[in-house]
N, C-alpha and C positions, 0 to 999 in steps of 0.2 A: 773476426768470426767469418769463416769462409762458408760459401753456399755451394754444396756439391750435388750434382745430378748423377744418380747411379742407376744403371740399367742392369737387371739380373736376367740372364738368359734362361732357356728352358731347363738345362741341367742344373742351374743355380737355384731353381725352385722345384726341382724334379722329384723330391722326396722330403719327408719331414726333417731328415738330417741335413739336407742341402738348404732347406728354408731356414733351419736353425742357424746354420753358418752365415747365411745372408743377413739374418737379423742381428747376429753378433757384429758383423761389419758395420751395419747402420748404427747400432748401439754404441760402438767404440767411437765413432765420429761425433755423435750427439753428446756423449759424455765429455768429449774433448772441447765442447763448446761450439761445434759447427752445426750448420743446418743441412739436412739431407732430404732430397726429393728422390723417391724410388720409382722406377718404371719396371714392371715385371712382364715377362713372357708367360705363355701357358706352360704348365708342367710338361716336361719332356715327353714327347710322344702323343700328347693329347690332341694337338692340331691334326696330326695324321689320322688319329682315331675318329675325330669329328668328320673329316673328309670321307672316311670309310662309311660313316652313317649316312652321308648324303648318297653315296653310291648304292647302299643297301635300300634306302628309302625309294630311290628311283625304280629299283628292281622289285619293289614290293616285299622286300625281305625284312619283315618286322622283327623276327627273332634276332637277327644280327644287330640292328640298330638299338634294340632294347638291351641286348647283352652288353654292347659297348657302353651304352648309357650307364648301366649298372657298374661296370668297371671304373668309369670316370668318377661316378658318385662315391664308390668305395675309396678311391685314392684321396679324394678331397676330404671325405669324412675322417679317414685315418689321420691325415695331417692335422685336421682341426682338433681331434681328440688328443693328439700327442703334443700339440703346441699351445693350446688355449686352455688354461687351467680353470679360471673362474667359471662355474657352470652357467650363469646368465649369459655371458658373452659367447660362450661356446654354443649354447642353444640358439642364440640369435644367428650366429654364423652358419650353423647347420641348416637352419630354416632357409637362409638366403641361398645356400648351395642347392638345396632340394627344390626350391622355387625355380631356380635357373634351369635345373636339369629336367624339371617337369615341362618347362617352356620348350626345351630342346626336343623332347618327345613329341610335343604338339606340332612343332615345325616339321619334324620327320614324317608325322602322319599326314600333314598337308602335302608334302612332296609325294608321298605314296599315292594319295588320291589324284594328284595332278599327273603323276608319271614322269615328271621332269623337274629340274631344279634350275632356276634362273641364277645368273651371277649375284643378283641381290639376295636371293635365298641362301646361296652358298656363303656369302659374307656373314649373314645373320647366324648361320650354323657355326662357322669356325670362330666367331667372336666369343663363344662361350668359354673357350680355353682361358683367355686372359681375364675375362669377367669373373671366372671362378677363382683363379689363383690370386688375384689382387685382394679379394675378400678375405681369403685365408691369411695372406701375408700381413695385411693391414690390421686385422684383429689380433694376430699373434704378436705384432709389434706393440700394439696397445696393451696387450696382456703383460708385456715386459715393463710396463710403466713409462713407455715413450708415447706421448700423445700422437695419434695417427688418424688420418682420414682417408678413406678410399674414394678415388675418383675414376670414373670410366673415361676413356679417351673420347667417347662421344660427347662428353661435356666440354671438352677443351679443343680438340682438333677438328676443324670444319673442313670438309673436302668437297670436291666435285662428285658426280655420280658415276665415275668410271669404276664400277664395282670390281673388286679383287686386285686393283692396282690404282687406287684413288690418289689424286694429287691434292695437297692442302690448298685451301683458299687462305692465303697468308694474312691478309689484313684482318679478316674476321677471326681467324685463329689467334692472332696476337691479342686481339681485344678480349676474347674469351679467357685466355690464360691469365691476362693481367687483372681481369675483373673477378675471376673465380678462384684461381690457384694462388696468386701472389698474396692476397690477404690471409689465407690460411698459413702460408709460410711465415708471414710477419707476426702471426699470433702464436708462433712456437710449435706449430703442427708439422709433423713429418708425413707428407702426403705419400700415398702409394697409388700409382696410376697404371692403368692397363696400357701396355704397348700394343702396336700392331693395328689398333682400330681407331676410327673416327666416325664422323657422321656428316651427312649432307645438311644444308641449312634447314631442311624440314625435319631433321632428326633421324633419318634412315641410316642404319649402321652400314659403314663401309670398312674395307681393310686396305692397308698400304702395301700389300704384296708380301710374299713370304720373306721372313727376315725383317719385316717392317718395324719391329720393336726398337731396333737400333735407330731407325729414322724418327720414330716417336720421341725417343729420348733426346735426340739432337734438337728437335723442334722445341721441346720443353726447355732444354738447357739454354737455347738461344733467347727465348722470350722471357725467361726469368732472370736473364743475365747471370748465369751460373759461373762460378770461378773455375770449375772443371767438370767435364763429363767423363765418367768412368764406365766402361763396358766390362761388367763382371761376367766371366765365361768359365770354361773348363780347361783352358790352356793358359800358359804363363804369359802369353803376349803374341804379337805378330811374329811369325817364324820366317826364317830365311828360305824355307821350302816346306813341302808337305813331309812331315816326319815318317809317314807311312811309306814314302818312296825312298827317302834318305834319312837314316837314323841320326846322322850328324847334324840335323837341323838345329839351329840355335835361335834364341829369342833376340829380336832386334831391339836394342834399348831405345832407339829413336827413329821415327820415319816422319816425313812431311805429309801434309794433307793430300798433296798431289800424288805422292807415291802410294799412300794407302788406298786412295781412290782407284788407282790402276790395279793394285793387288786385289781389292774387293771385286772389281768388275771381272778380272780374269781368273777367278777361281778360289781365291783365299776365302776360307769359311768363317773367319773371325768377325767380319763386319758386313753389314748390308751396304751395297754400292752407293746408296743415296745418303748414307749417314753423315758425311762431312759437310754436305751442302749448307745446312742452316747455320753452322757454327763458324764457317770460314770468315765471313764478313765481320763477325764480332771477335775474331781471333781468340776464341775460347779453346784452351788446350784440352786434349782428350787423352785418355789412358786406357789401355786394354790390360786387364788383370785377371788372375785366377781366383775364383771364389774359394777354392779348396787349398790354395797356397797363398794366403793373403799377405804373407811377409815378402813375397817376391814383388819387386817394383813394377814389373810388367813392361809394356812398350808405351812410351810417350809419343804423342802425335801433335805436331805443331806446324806453324806456317813456314818456318825456315827449312831450306834444303841443306843438309849437311853432306858435302861431297866426301868420297872415300877414295883410296888409292886405286882400287880396281873398278870403281864407279858402280858396278852391279851390286845391289843389296839383296835382292831376292829373286827366286825363280818360282813361277807358279804355272798352273796348267788347267785346262778345261777338257774333260773327256766327253764322250758321247755327242760328238758334233759331226756334221756333214758339210762338205764344201760344194757349193753350186757354182758352175761356170756358165756364163752366157757368152757365146762367141759367134762370129760370122764376119766374113770379109766385107759384107755390105754395111756393117755397122759404122765404118769410118765416115765421119761427117754427118751421120744421122743424129740429130739432137734429141735429147730426152730419154734415150734408151735406159740409162742407169737410173734416172729419177723414177721412171715408170716401173722399173723392176723393183726398186725399194718400196714404192707405194703399194705394189701388189703384194710384196712380202709382209708389209704392215697389215694389209687387209686380211691376210691369211693368219694373223695373230701371232706372228713370229718376230723375235728380236734378232737383228743382225749383230754378230759378235766381232766380225773383222771383215775388212774390204781390201781388195788389191786389184789394180788395173794395169794392163800393159800399156806402154807408151804409144803403141800403134793404134790404140783405141779399138782393136779388133776383138778384144776379149776382156772380161773382168770377172772376178770371182768373189764370193762372199760366203761366210759360214753362218749356219744356224744350228739349233739343237737337232739331234737325230730325229726326235719325235715329230718335228715340224717339217722335215726336209721334203717329203713327198707332196704334202699339201702346198708348200711354197713353190715347188716345181710346176705343179698344175696351175697355180695362180699366175705365175710369171708367164708361162707359155700361153695362157688365155689372154693375158694383157698384151703380149707381143704377137698375137696370132697373125695379124696382117704382115708383119715383118718376116715371120717364119714362112708364110705362104709365098711371099715375094723372094724368099731365099736370101734376104739381107741378114737374117739371124738363123743360125743352124739349129738352135734349140737350147735346152738347158740340160746340162749333164750333172749328175750327182756323184760325188766321190765320198764313200763312207769309210769307216774304220780309220779316221784321222783324228788328231787332237791339236789343240792350240797350246803352244808353250810361250810364255812371256817372261822376259827378263826386265826387271824394274830397278831404276836407280836415278834419282834426280840429277846426279852429276853428269848424266849423258849429254845434256845440253852443252854444246860448245867443246866437248871432249872428243878429239879425233881418235879414230881407231876402235871405238867400242864395238860397232857392228862387225868390223873385221875380226876382232878377237872372238866374238860370239860364233860367227860362222866358220872361222878357222877351227875352233874347238869342235864344232859339230862335224866338220869335214874330217878331222883327225880320227873321229870315231865312226866314220863311214855312215853318218846319218844324213839322209837326203831331205832337203828343205823344199816343200812343194809350193809354198806361197809365203810372202813376207809383207808386213805392214808396220809402220812406225807412227805412233800417235803424235798429234800436233803439239802436245805438251813436251815432247822430246825426252820423256823420262821412262819410256818403255819401248821395247821392240818385241813384236809378236810374230810368230811364224807357225805354219801348219806343217806337221810331219805325220808319218804313219803311226798308228796307235802302238804297234809293236815296239817302236823305238822310244816310247815316252820315258820309261824309267832311266834308260841309259842317257838320254838327252838331259834330263833334269839333274842327274847325278854329276855329269861332267861339267855342266854350267854352274852347278851349285859350288863346285870347287872355286870358281871365280868370286862368288858371293861370300864364301866363308872368310876370305881374307879381309873383306870390308867390315865384317862384324868387329874384328879386332881394332879397326881404326876408330870406331865410335863407342867402344866400351870405356 
């Protein structure tokens, strides 16, 4: 008897029909004698709607946040009426939905009175999406005759108080899961758990960052010693590239933990970048599958790296970025310039996506999201004010309308000529490379190019990846 952890994304619980399909998947496994733990996201679009209510509440726009609240209420009530037949259970679920959404309105009113929303308040608001969906899914599963119990992530995942991007406190989280969740599983219950959210040791709601339901699922899978973690989504698996750029994109039957980590970080939408962290040490296999095409085997993710003839397995990209360059002839031999720059970037609340430095130490560049670029520039220039005044540093230049393209393949390590093949291909298509970086894992090469060249770059490099798919099929 296997123990499966299954995470269902927003589209997989986005409508009564989608929830019904997710329930069928769980039911199929339980009827086959397996145990299933489900982790659910908010219904598709609900998290964005909740963020809209925060903005409206800050502006004192009661009409907007009340209207959004009504829309969210209607979606969950409709799903409840369509999926939960016995009237007593249905009415209990409807009351829970209405109680939560009344609480949401009260929080919005509090934000309106204050005229601002702290990160703690924002986490409390956006948590309603998962808290609503798990109640509907758990009750609907129970209505199908499969004993179920709903758990909030706040009962299981204990985090620090870094609201909106909290980190789990691993030891106490492990204890909570083993004491609260494992006994339910052993008693034949199929738990349904909120993804995305946790709580501080004093019980204050936190979130794990956007896409954090994947991370929640991996944490749960790790501490219940699951036989497999399945990420159910709306695509057949991890693709060789973005099918919106190149329609020839294919599903990769297998990738390694390392490879999928690179793909997730550099733009692939299938997984949250942190997902693989909790399950690597325990060597728990993972699979990405399509809720709406459950017969497709999807992509298996494991520890081993399977090399292919062309080495490159996938091509991914990140749009809407800016490249910042710090330069100056006086930088040579001045210690700490890079470190202070990156600390200033962190204080500005931005993440660095890629770094490249010249061997002369007279310049280095790094990339951040477009939305953060100006604030990062001001923060770095403020940090290096003395060096700029002494003309050791010329300043910080921003280059916009650029993108990062990354080629991924675990077989790059120790394989000569991969980078040459990549950049020769780009040169043959007259695509200029502005900056280059290779990760320490040696399973990816990233580079910055002009935004106008993105599609052509991805398509010509995807030619190299397509041959690899045939090797691992």
